[in-house]
C-alpha positions as CSV (number, residue, x, y, z in Angstrom):
1,M,9.6,47.0,15.7
2,K,10.5,50.0,18.1
3,L,7.1,50.2,19.8
4,W,7.9,46.8,21.0
5,N,11.0,47.9,22.3
6,A,9.6,50.8,24.4
7,A,7.4,48.4,25.5
8,D,9.5,45.7,26.6
9,Q,11.1,48.3,28.9
10,L,7.7,49.1,30.7
11,E,7.1,47.5,34.0
12,L,5.1,44.7,32.5
13,S,4.9,40.8,33.7
14,L,5.9,38.3,31.0
15,F,2.1,37.9,30.1
16,E,0.8,41.3,29.8
17,K,3.9,41.9,27.8
18,K,2.9,39.2,25.1
19,A,-0.7,40.5,25.3
20,T,0.3,43.7,24.6
21,G,3.2,42.4,21.8
22,L,-0.1,41.0,19.8
23,V,-1.4,44.4,20.1
24,L,1.4,46.2,18.7
25,E,2.1,43.4,16.0
26,K,-1.1,44.0,14.8
27,G,-0.4,47.6,14.1
28,L,-2.1,50.5,15.5
29,G,-5.3,50.9,13.8
30,R,-5.6,55.2,14.1
31,R,-2.3,55.4,11.6
32,D,-4.5,57.8,9.8
33,F,-3.7,60.1,12.4
34,L,0.1,59.7,12.1
35,E,2.3,60.7,9.1
36,E,3.9,57.6,6.8
37,G,6.8,56.2,9.1
38,S,6.6,58.0,12.4
39,L,5.7,55.1,14.1
40,S,9.3,54.7,15.3
41,G,9.3,57.8,16.9
42,L,6.0,57.5,18.4
43,S,6.1,58.6,22.3
44,F,3.7,56.1,24.0
45,R,2.7,54.7,27.1
46,I,0.6,52.1,28.0
47,C,-2.3,52.9,30.4
48,R,-4.6,49.9,31.0
49,L,-4.1,46.4,30.0
50,E,-7.2,44.2,31.5
51,S,-9.5,41.0,30.3
52,S,-13.1,40.8,30.0
53,L,-14.9,38.2,28.9
54,G,-12.3,36.1,27.6
55,F,-10.5,39.1,25.4
56,W,-7.5,41.6,26.5
57,Y,-8.3,45.6,26.1
58,V,-5.2,47.2,25.8
59,L,-5.4,51.3,26.0
60,I,-2.5,53.0,24.5
61,V,-2.4,57.2,24.5
62,G,0.8,58.9,22.9
63,G,1.7,61.5,20.6
64,S,4.5,62.9,18.5
65,P,7.2,64.2,20.4
66,G,7.9,67.9,20.1
67,Q,4.4,68.6,18.2
68,G,2.9,68.9,21.9
69,N,1.9,65.7,22.2
70,P,-1.5,66.0,21.2
71,G,-2.4,62.5,21.8
72,W,-4.5,59.9,20.4
73,V,-6.4,56.4,22.1
74,E,-6.1,53.4,20.5
75,E,-8.2,50.1,22.0
76,E,-7.4,47.1,21.0
77,L,-9.6,43.8,21.1
78,L,-8.1,40.6,20.7
79,D,-8.8,36.9,21.4
80,R,-7.2,36.1,25.2
81,Q,-6.8,32.4,24.3
82,F,-2.9,31.3,23.5
83,P,-1.9,28.2,22.1
84,G,-1.0,25.3,24.4
85,K,-3.9,25.2,27.2
86,R,-5.3,22.0,26.6
87,A,-7.1,19.4,28.7
88,G,-7.1,16.1,27.3
89,N,-8.2,16.6,24.2
90,E,-10.3,19.9,24.3
91,A,-8.6,23.3,24.7
92,W,-9.9,25.8,27.8
93,K,-9.5,29.8,27.9
94,I,-9.5,31.5,30.7
95,V,-11.9,34.5,31.0
96,E,-13.0,37.1,33.5
97,A,-15.8,36.5,35.7
98,G,-19.1,38.6,35.7
99,V,-22.3,38.8,37.5
100,E,-24.2,35.9,35.5
101,D,-21.0,33.7,36.5
102,A,-22.0,34.2,40.2
103,P,-24.2,31.0,40.5
104,V,-21.6,28.4,38.9
105,M,-18.9,30.4,41.1
106,A,-21.3,29.7,44.1
107,E,-22.0,25.8,43.2
108,F,-17.8,25.6,42.8
109,W,-17.3,27.2,46.3
110,A,-19.9,24.7,47.6
111,R,-18.1,21.7,46.1
112,L,-14.9,23.3,47.7
113,M,-16.4,23.3,50.7
114,E,-17.6,19.7,50.7
115,E,-13.8,18.9,50.2
116,E,-11.9,21.0,52.2
117,A,-14.0,22.8,55.1
118,P,-12.7,23.6,57.9
119,P,-13.6,22.8,61.2
120,F,-16.6,25.2,62.4
121,F,-18.0,26.1,58.9
122,S,-20.2,24.1,56.2
123,V,-21.9,25.5,53.4
124,G,-25.3,25.3,55.3
125,T,-28.8,25.6,54.4
126,H,-28.8,28.8,52.4
127,G,-25.1,28.6,51.9
128,R,-25.1,28.6,48.0
129,R,-27.7,31.3,47.5
130,R,-25.8,33.2,49.8
131,A,-22.5,32.7,48.2
132,E,-24.1,33.8,44.5
133,T,-25.2,37.0,46.0
134,A,-21.5,37.8,47.1
135,F,-20.0,36.9,44.0
136,G,-22.2,39.0,42.1
137,R,-21.5,41.9,44.6
138,M,-17.4,41.0,44.3
139,V,-17.0,41.2,40.4
140,T,-18.4,44.4,39.9
141,Q,-16.1,46.1,42.3
142,R,-13.2,45.5,39.8
143,D,-10.9,47.8,42.1
144,F,-11.1,45.4,44.8
145,Y,-12.2,41.9,43.6
146,R,-11.5,39.7,40.5
147,G,-12.4,36.3,39.4
148,Y,-11.4,34.3,36.7
149,L,-13.4,31.0,35.4
150,A,-11.9,28.0,33.1
151,L,-14.3,27.4,30.3
152,Q,-13.3,24.2,28.5
153,G,-14.7,22.1,25.4
154,P,-17.1,23.0,22.4
155,E,-19.8,24.4,24.5
156,L,-17.3,26.2,26.8
157,H,-18.5,25.0,29.8
158,A,-17.0,26.1,33.4
159,S,-14.7,23.5,34.6
160,G,-13.1,25.4,37.8
161,F,-12.8,29.4,38.6
162,I,-10.0,31.6,41.2
163,L,-10.9,34.5,43.0
164,G,-9.2,37.0,45.0
165,S,-9.4,40.5,46.6
166,V,-6.7,43.4,47.0
167,Y,-6.6,45.8,49.6
168,D,-4.4,48.2,51.7
169,R,-4.0,47.8,55.5
170,L,-4.9,50.5,57.8
171,Y,-1.4,50.7,59.4
172,G,1.7,48.5,59.1
173,E,4.1,47.5,56.3
174,P,4.0,45.7,53.7
175,R,0.7,47.7,53.1
176,R,-1.0,46.5,49.9
177,A,-2.2,42.5,50.0
178,G,-3.4,40.3,47.8
179,N,-5.4,37.6,48.9
180,I,-6.4,34.4,47.5
181,L,-9.8,34.0,48.8
182,H,-11.4,30.4,46.4
183,W,-9.6,28.3,44.0
184,Y,-11.5,25.4,42.4
185,V,-11.1,22.7,39.6
186,L,-13.3,19.9,39.0
187,P,-11.3,16.7,40.1
188,E,-11.7,15.0,36.6
189,L,-9.8,17.7,35.6
190,R,-6.5,18.2,38.0
191,S,-3.0,18.2,37.4
192,Q,-3.5,19.1,33.4
193,G,-2.7,23.0,34.0
194,M,-5.9,24.4,34.4
195,G,-5.4,25.4,37.9
196,E,-2.0,26.4,37.2
197,D,-3.5,28.7,34.8
198,L,-5.8,30.0,36.9
199,Y,-3.4,31.2,39.1
200,R,-1.5,32.8,36.6
201,H,-4.0,34.7,35.9
202,L,-5.0,36.0,39.3
203,L,-1.1,36.9,39.9
204,A,-1.2,38.8,36.8
205,W,-3.9,40.7,38.4
206,F,-2.3,40.9,41.6
207,E,1.1,42.8,39.3
208,R,-1.1,45.3,38.3
209,E,-2.2,46.3,41.4
210,R,1.3,46.7,42.5
211,V,0.6,44.0,45.6
212,E,3.4,43.7,47.6
213,V,2.5,40.6,50.0
214,L,0.0,37.8,48.7
215,E,-1.9,35.9,51.3
216,V,-3.9,32.8,51.5
217,M,-6.1,31.0,54.1
218,A,-6.1,27.0,53.9
219,R,-6.8,24.3,56.2
220,K,-3.9,22.9,57.9
221,E,-2.9,19.6,56.4
222,E,0.7,18.6,55.5
223,A,-0.1,18.3,51.9
224,R,-1.9,21.7,51.5
225,T,1.2,22.7,53.4
226,R,3.9,21.7,50.7
227,A,2.0,22.6,48.0
228,W,1.6,26.3,49.1
229,M,5.5,26.2,50.3
230,A,6.2,25.1,46.7
231,R,4.9,28.6,45.3
232,G,6.9,30.3,47.9
233,F,4.2,30.8,50.8
234,E,5.0,30.6,54.1
235,G,3.4,29.8,57.2
236,V,3.2,32.7,59.6
237,L,0.1,32.5,61.5
238,D,-1.8,30.2,63.0
239,L,-5.6,30.9,63.4
240,F,-7.2,29.5,66.7
241,M,-11.0,29.3,66.5
242,K,-13.6,28.0,68.9
243,K,-17.3,27.7,68.6
244,A,-19.1,30.7,71.1
245,P,-20.8,29.0,74.0
246,W,-24.1,31.1,73.7
247,A,-24.3,29.9,70.0
248,P,-26.7,26.6,68.8
């Protein structure tokens, strides 16, 4: 399909191309706007590609060349789950986190803290409640934060999550940064690809946001250092901390 050949020339990630390809292969629903056979000559661009609650939305805007580019809008909805994503005998799928997911994200964060909290930090008495409030606010600010959940089993129980942010530095280069804030998968489901699937989804969002550098703050341990270096990260700074002498 010539439309797909044109899409292949756009600056999309491999994952985005796959999702876009499924839309184009299904055909454009507003064909009544176009003359028969005019698809091959269509001029179009992909304006938005994003996921929400397990589905991909692709917004395509275009028009016929030489006719004033009158334009049309096509918004397709398709299932986000691709084959080959399995944990044991049960499939999982990755969905974008919403406000309703804040409680489970807070619970995962608390478990993450129990496993690897650095010195001077703990969940605290009101930690889960405060984390739930913070995560609920974050996921509504979609220009700055994105969270993804891994849902598994017939009941689609949440089994892990990842949360990231993007920001522009006030000075210095590179300016556009992506920050991996939290990343957690239930221990019994690790080493099966679920965590990597979450990671790829966050990277796809970073790519769409034109992030220039990735950042992560991790506990300083040999195993964790090796894991991040295997993904291409480098240790560039050490964080020095002390408890304030006047703090209780």
